[in-house]
C-alpha positions in Angstrom: -29.2 12.3 -18.8 -27.2 9.1 -18.3 -26.8 7.2 -21.7 -27.8 3.6 -22.5 -25.0 1.9 -24.3 -24.5 -1.5 -25.9 -21.5 -3.5 -24.5 -19.3 -3.0 -27.6 -19.6 0.8 -27.4 -19.1 0.6 -23.7 -15.8 -1.3 -24.1 -14.3 1.5 -26.1 -15.7 4.4 -24.0 -16.7 4.3 -20.3 -15.2 0.9 -19.6 -11.8 1.6 -21.3 -9.0 2.4 -18.9 -6.7 5.2 -20.0 -3.4 6.1 -18.3 -3.5 9.7 -17.1 -1.0 12.1 -18.7 -0.4 15.9 -18.8 -2.3 16.1 -22.1 -5.5 15.7 -20.2 -4.9 18.7 -17.9 -7.6 21.3 -18.6 -6.4 24.7 -19.9 -8.2 26.4 -17.0 -6.1 24.5 -14.5 -2.9 25.4 -16.3 -4.0 29.0 -16.3 -4.6 28.9 -12.5 -1.1 27.3 -12.0 0.5 30.1 -14.1 -1.3 32.7 -12.1 0.0 31.2 -8.8 3.6 30.4 -9.8 4.2 33.1 -12.4 5.1 30.6 -15.1 3.5 27.9 -17.2 4.0 24.7 -15.2 2.4 21.3 -15.4 0.7 20.0 -12.2 3.7 17.7 -11.6 6.2 20.6 -11.9 4.1 22.7 -9.6 4.0 19.9 -7.0 7.8 19.4 -7.3 8.3 23.2 -6.7 6.1 23.1 -3.5 7.8 20.0 -2.1 11.3 21.3 -2.7 10.3 24.5 -0.8 8.8 22.5 2.1 12.0 20.4 2.3 14.2 23.6 2.3 12.2 26.0 4.4 9.9 23.7 6.5 7.3 25.6 8.6 7.9 28.9 6.8 7.1 27.3 3.4 4.2 25.4 4.8 2.6 28.7 6.0 3.5 30.5 2.7 1.8 27.9 0.5 -1.2 27.4 2.8 -1.9 31.1 2.7 -1.2 31.4 -1.1 -3.4 28.3 -2.0 -6.0 28.3 0.7 -6.4 32.0 1.4 -5.6 31.7 5.1 -3.3 29.7 7.3 -4.2 28.8 10.9 -2.3 30.4 13.8 -1.1 27.0 14.8 -1.1 24.1 12.4 -1.5 21.5 15.1 -4.9 21.4 16.6 -4.9 21.4 20.4 -6.3 18.6 22.5 -8.7 21.1 24.1 -10.1 21.9 20.6 -10.5 18.2 19.8 -12.4 17.6 23.1 -14.5 20.6 22.5 -15.4 19.4 19.0 -17.2 16.4 20.4 -19.5 18.8 22.3 -20.2 20.9 19.2 -21.7 18.1 17.1 -25.2 16.7 17.7 -25.9 13.7 19.8 -27.1 11.9 16.7 -23.9 12.6 14.8 -21.8 11.5 17.8 -23.7 8.3 18.1 -23.3 7.6 14.4 -19.6 8.2 14.5 -19.1 6.0 17.5 -21.1 3.2 15.9 -19.1 3.5 12.7 -15.8 3.4 14.7 -17.0 0.3 16.7 -18.0 -1.6 13.6 -14.8 -0.8 11.7 -12.6 -1.8 14.6 -14.6 -5.0 15.2 -14.2 -5.9 11.6 -10.4 -5.5 11.5 -9.9 -7.3 14.8 -11.0 -10.4 12.9 -8.2 -10.0 10.4 -5.3 -12.4 11.2 -2.1 -10.6 12.2 0.2 -13.3 13.6 3.9 -13.7 13.8 5.0 -17.3 13.2 8.1 -19.6 13.7 9.0 -23.0 12.4 11.8 -25.4 13.4 11.4 -27.7 10.4 14.3 -26.4 8.3 17.5 -26.8 10.4 16.9 -24.1 12.9 14.3 -21.5 13.5 12.7 -19.6 10.6 9.8 -17.3 10.6 8.2 -13.9 10.2 7.8 -11.1 12.8 4.9 -8.8 12.4 5.5 -5.3 13.7 3.4 -2.2 13.4 4.7 0.8 11.6 5.7 3.3 14.3 4.3 6.5 12.9 1.8 7.1 10.0 0.2 10.1 8.4 -3.4 10.1 7.3 -4.6 12.6 4.7 -8.4 13.3 4.7 -9.9 15.9 2.3 -12.0 18.5 4.0 -11.5 21.9 2.5 -14.8 21.9 0.6 -17.0 19.4 2.5 -16.1 17.6 5.7 -15.5 13.8 5.4 -15.5 12.4 9.0 -16.1 8.9 7.7 -12.7 8.9 6.0 -11.1 9.7 9.4 -12.6 6.5 10.9 -12.0 4.4 7.8 -8.3 5.2 7.8 -7.5 5.5 11.5 -9.4 2.5 12.9 -7.4 -0.1 11.0 -4.2 1.6 12.0 -5.3 1.5 15.7 -6.1 -2.2 15.4 -2.7 -2.9 13.8 -1.0 -1.3 16.8 0.4 1.9 15.2 1.9 4.0 18.0 1.5 7.4 16.5 -1.2 8.6 14.0 -0.9 12.1 12.6 -3.9 13.4 10.6 -3.7 16.2 8.0 -7.0 17.9 7.0 -7.2 21.0 4.9 -8.9 23.8 6.8 -12.2 25.0 5.4 -11.4 27.5 2.7 -10.8 31.1 4.0 -11.3 30.1 7.7 -8.1 28.3 8.7 -10.3 26.0 10.7 -11.2 22.3 10.4 -14.9 21.3 10.6 -15.8 20.2 14.1 -17.3 16.9 13.0 -13.9 15.9 11.5 -12.2 16.8 14.8 -14.8 14.8 16.7 -14.2 11.8 14.5 -10.5 12.1 15.2 -11.1 12.2 18.9 -13.5 9.2 18.9 -11.1 7.0 16.9 -8.0 8.0 18.9 -5.9 10.0 16.5 -2.8 11.3 18.3 -2.1 14.5 16.3 -4.3 16.6 14.0 -2.9 19.3 11.7 -4.9 21.9 9.8 -3.0 21.6 6.5 -3.8 20.3 3.0 -2.6 19.9 -0.5 0.9 19.0 -1.7 2.4 21.1 1.1 0.8 18.8 3.7 2.2 15.7 2.0 5.6 17.4 2.0 5.4 18.2 5.7 4.4 14.7 6.6 7.1 13.1 4.4 10.1 15.4 5.2 9.1 16.9 8.6 9.4 20.5 9.7 10.5 22.1 13.0 7.0 21.6 14.4 5.9 18.4 12.6 7.8 15.1 12.9 8.0 13.1 9.7 6.0 9.9 9.3 6.9 6.5 8.0 4.0 6.0 5.6 1.2 8.2 4.2 -2.3 7.1 3.6 -5.4 8.8 2.1 -7.0 10.1 -1.0 -6.9 13.7 -2.3 -7.1 15.9 -5.3 -4.6 15.7 -8.3 -1.9 17.7 -6.4 -2.1 15.5 -3.4 -1.9 12.3 -5.5 1.1 13.7 -7.5 2.8 14.7 -4.2 2.4 11.2 -2.8 4.0 9.8 -5.9 6.9 12.2 -5.6 7.7 11.4 -1.9 7.4 7.7 -2.4 10.7 6.2 -1.3 11.3 8.8 1.3 8.1 7.4 2.9 5.8 4.6 2.1 2.4 5.3 0.5 -0.8 3.3 0.4 -1.4 3.9 -3.3 -2.5 6.6 -5.8 -6.2 7.2 -5.5 -8.3 8.3 -8.4 -11.9 9.4 -8.8 -14.5 7.1 -7.2 -16.2 4.5 -9.4 -19.1 2.0 -8.9 -20.4 -0.8 -11.1 -23.8 -2.3 -10.5 -24.5 -5.7 -12.1 -28.3 -6.2 -12.1 -30.8 -8.5 -13.6 -34.5 -8.2 -14.1 -35.2 -8.9 -10.4 -33.6 -5.6 -9.4 -35.7 -2.6 -8.3 -35.0 0.2 -10.8 -35.5 3.0 -8.2 -33.0 1.4 -5.9 -30.4 0.9 -8.7 -30.9 4.5 -9.8 -30.4 5.7 -6.2 -27.2 3.7 -5.8 -25.8 5.1 -9.1 -26.7 8.6 -8.2 -25.1 8.2 -4.7 -21.7 7.6 -6.4 -22.1 10.1 -9.3 -22.5 13.0 -6.8 -18.9 12.7 -5.5 -17.3 14.8 -8.2 -17.4 15.4 -12.0 -14.9 12.6 -12.6 -17.0 9.9 -10.7 -18.1 6.9 -12.7 -21.5 5.1 -12.1 -22.0 2.2 -14.4 -24.8 -0.3 -14.7 -24.2 -3.7 -16.4 -27.4 -5.6 -17.2 -28.6 -8.1 -19.7 -32.1 -6.5 -19.4 -32.8 -3.5 -21.6 -36.2 -2.9 -19.9 -34.3 -2.6 -16.6 -31.8 -0.2 -18.2 -34.7 2.0 -19.5 -36.5 1.9 -16.2 -33.3 2.9 -14.3 -32.7 5.7 -16.8 -36.2 7.0 -16.2 -35.8 6.7 -12.4 -32.5 8.6 -12.5 -34.3 11.4 -14.3 -37.1 11.6 -11.7 -34.7 11.5 -8.7 -32.4 14.1 -10.2 -35.2 16.7 -10.1 -34.9 17.0 -6.3 -31.2 16.6 -5.8 -28.6 19.3 -5.2 -25.1 19.3 -6.9 -26.7 19.4 -10.4 -23.5 20.6 -12.1 -21.6 17.6 -10.8 -24.3 15.2 -11.9 -24.5 16.7 -15.3 -20.9 16.0 -16.0 -20.3 12.7 -14.2 -23.5 11.1 -15.6 -22.9 12.2 -19.2 -19.2 11.7 -19.6 -18.0 8.9 -17.3 -21.2 6.9 -16.5 -23.6 4.8 -18.4 -26.2 2.0 -18.5 -24.7 -0.9 -20.4 -26.9 -3.6 -22.0 -24.9 -6.8 -22.2 -25.5 -10.0 -24.1 -26.1 -11.9 -20.9 -25.2 -12.0 -17.3 -21.9 -13.7 -18.1 -20.8 -10.8 -20.3 -21.7 -8.4 -17.5 -19.4 -10.3 -15.1 -16.6 -10.5 -17.7 -16.8 -6.7 -18.3 -16.7 -6.0 -14.6 -13.7 -8.2 -14.0 -11.8 -6.5 -16.8 -12.8 -3.0 -15.6 -11.9 -4.0 -11.9 -14.1 -1.4 -10.2 -13.6 0.2 -6.9 -17.1 -0.8 -5.8 -19.1 -3.7 -7.3 -22.8 -4.1 -6.4 -24.7 -7.3 -7.2 -28.4 -6.6 -7.6 -29.2 -10.0 -9.0 -31.4 -13.0 -8.1 -28.4 -15.0 -6.7 -25.6 -12.6 -5.7 -23.6 -15.4 -4.0 -23.4 -17.4 -7.2 -22.2 -14.3 -9.1 -19.7 -13.4 -6.4 -17.9 -16.7 -7.0 -17.1 -15.5 -10.5 -15.7 -12.1 -9.5 -11.9 -11.9 -9.8 -11.2 -8.1 -9.5 -13.0 -5.5 -7.4 -12.2 -3.3 -4.4 -15.3 -4.3 -2.6 -18.3 -6.5 -3.5 -21.7 -5.7 -2.1 -24.1 -8.6 -2.3 -27.8 -7.9 -2.6 -29.9 -4.7 -2.6 -29.7 -4.4 1.2 -25.9 -4.4 1.1 -25.8 -1.2 -0.8 -22.6 0.7 -1.3 -23.5 3.7 0.8 -23.5 1.4 3.9 -19.9 0.5 2.9 -19.1 4.2 2.9 -20.0 4.6 6.5 -21.0 1.7 8.7 -20.7 -1.8 7.2 -17.3 -2.6 8.6 -14.6 -2.7 5.9 -12.7 0.5 5.2 -14.1 2.5 2.3 -10.6 3.3 1.2 -10.4 1.0 -1.9 -8.3 0.7 -5.1 -9.4 2.8 -8.0 -8.5 3.2 -11.6 -8.4 -0.5 -12.3 -5.8 -1.1 -9.6 -8.1 -3.7 -8.0 -6.5 -6.1 -10.5 -3.5 -6.1 -8.1 -4.3 -4.0 -5.1 -6.5 -4.4 -2.0 -8.7 -2.2 0.2 -7.0 -0.5 3.1 -6.5 -3.1 5.9 -4.4 -3.8 9.0 -1.6 -5.4 6.8 -1.0 -1.9 5.3 0.0 -0.7 8.8 2.5 -3.4 9.6 5.9 -4.6 8.5 6.9 -8.2 8.1 10.4 -8.9 9.4 12.0 -12.2 8.3 13.7 -14.2 11.1 16.6 -16.6 10.4 18.2 -18.6 13.3 19.9 -21.7 11.8 21.8 -24.2 13.9 25.5 -24.9 13.3 25.0 -28.1 11.3 22.6 -26.4 8.9 24.7 -23.3 8.6 27.7 -25.3 7.6 25.7 -27.6 5.2 24.3 -24.6 3.3 27.6 -22.7 3.1 28.9 -24.8 0.2 25.9 -24.3 -2.1 25.8 -20.6 -1.1 29.4 -20.1 -2.2 28.7 -21.8 -5.5 25.8 -19.4 -6.2 27.8 -16.4 -5.0 30.6 -17.2 -7.5 28.1 -17.7 -10.3 27.1 -14.1 -9.7 30.7 -12.9 -9.5 30.5 -12.0 -5.8 33.8 -13.5 -4.4 33.5 -11.8 -1.0 30.1 -13.4 -0.6 31.6 -16.8 -1.5 34.5 -16.4 0.9 32.2 -15.4 3.8 30.4 -18.7 3.2 33.7 -20.7 2.8 34.8 -19.6 6.3 31.9 -21.5 7.9 32.9 -24.8 6.3 
């Protein structure tokens, strides 16, 4: 059962951010790594080993690690266009309509985002910024256990709007089959993905970053994944760009005594079912509401699948926190900087003005977070682990480059050369200074 905590205890337990380190790796995972590699390695060392092999042997290593880790490798890693087209016919009409509606809403949302090059002639010439899309990006979408077609749309639609010319999608095949779920392929076809590859894990990140004989390297990699995918993205950063390092999903609900307990309970459970590390947290000044939500969670759990996941995520990383007042609830949320923040309060607009850190804010009980996962409009790829203090949800700006433009006239170029030479010599860069001197 999900615990009820006071705010002081919550600050030192479920609301306390802790940096991840190797000491937190379960012994069972280390045992599996040892069985796979024949030696005791940390997850990071295992990832480095795989990436080095991909870089050295390319497709041969990709096939080797896919077979070793996933049980079976596909005959061809790239999915044919015929297979993509056939996938749209394999899903139900209802599923296709939902995917198309999601793609339309996400694309419509991001077409509103300003993406404009600009020039000015106010500083002795022409200065400005040129906005250019990244040429080729790689999207990683988990899919080995359960298909996530929504993540295809939420990642690819902003890229399309930004003008990315080539989108390559990597999806782990369903374990033991070597095949990608048809609904993921259908989503890729609907949103206009250019290439789809049946590959996952650190080896997929390596193939996207370094390239192989059959897979051209990308310029930037996007998308969440398991621990090994996240570590692989961290390792290849610099060779390619990355969107960030995704962690387990997390949701905070700020609620007052006007909230419906059954709805709050349903929203918390919707996030807690993602995985055992998911966090679902209620912040409320109303203890009666917290108790009612706790009871509602108990009732709703009785008919839900994935009981083993709920048992761990609710007991260890989630909680119903009773705060001193609504202001303390807001303060705790801002410090925690959740991926998702839901405002089930009398005046959500007033509360929203006080929010300083969150991946996405959902105002009112009809703007519930599940709609954000699928159809609301903004991408559901959001900063986790407290990174909402400085990071933003996935958007079109992630898929473009800003190029500075400098075109000074002769008079301004000469006038600035003297000060430039002074600054260059203050830094001990004589060649810089002399390049400036020649213009005077």
